[in-house]
C-alpha positions in Angstrom: -20.9 -1.4 -4.8 -23.2 -0.1 -2.0 -20.4 0.9 0.3 -17.9 3.7 -0.5 -14.2 2.8 -0.2 -13.1 4.0 3.2 -10.6 6.9 3.1 -9.2 6.7 6.6 -8.9 4.2 9.5 -12.0 5.6 11.2 -14.2 4.9 8.1 -12.8 1.3 8.0 -13.7 0.8 11.6 -17.2 2.4 11.0 -17.9 -0.4 8.6 -18.5 -2.7 11.6 -21.9 -1.0 12.0 -23.1 -2.8 8.9 -24.2 -6.4 8.4 -21.4 -8.5 6.9 -21.7 -9.1 3.2 -19.3 -9.7 0.3 -19.6 -6.1 -0.7 -18.8 -4.9 2.8 -15.7 -7.1 3.0 -14.6 -5.9 -0.5 -15.0 -2.3 0.7 -13.0 -3.0 3.9 -10.2 -4.6 1.9 -10.1 -1.7 -0.6 -10.1 0.8 2.3 -7.2 -0.9 4.0 -5.2 -0.8 0.8 -6.1 2.8 0.3 -5.3 3.8 3.8 -2.0 1.9 3.7 -1.0 3.6 0.5 -2.0 7.1 1.7 0.2 6.6 4.8 3.2 5.7 2.7 3.1 2.0 3.6 4.5 -0.5 1.1 2.8 -3.7 0.0 5.5 -5.7 1.9 4.7 -3.7 5.1 1.0 -4.3 4.7 1.5 -8.0 4.1 3.6 -8.3 7.3 0.6 -6.8 9.2 -1.9 -9.1 7.5 0.3 -12.2 8.2 1.1 -11.3 11.8 -0.1 -13.9 14.2 -3.4 -13.0 15.9 -6.2 -14.7 17.7 -8.8 -13.9 15.0 -7.5 -15.9 12.0 -5.4 -19.0 11.8 -2.2 -19.2 9.7 -4.0 -20.5 6.6 -6.7 -17.9 6.8 -4.1 -15.1 7.1 -2.2 -16.4 4.1 -5.5 -16.5 2.1 -6.3 -13.0 3.2 -2.8 -11.7 2.3 -3.3 -13.0 -1.3 -6.5 -11.2 -1.6 -5.0 -7.9 -0.2 -2.0 -8.2 -2.6 -4.4 -8.7 -5.5 -6.4 -5.7 -4.4 -3.2 -3.7 -4.2 -2.3 -4.5 -7.8 -5.8 -3.9 -9.2 -6.9 -0.7 -7.4 -5.8 2.6 -8.9 
């Protein structure tokens, strides 16, 4: 992967400076999982955040993203 996994929220936000690619999205998801774990957040708490209603993603997209985040949670060390 060309992008390191972000270790804190600032590094996740800094990814916005790069062109969007599959690798960038994977790094962002891995970073969100890592940051959530390091702050003591549970998978259920993270899922609640991902599934929270917002203006960016519709319900179906949030559900799809939550499944990807849950899979990343299970796969990442």
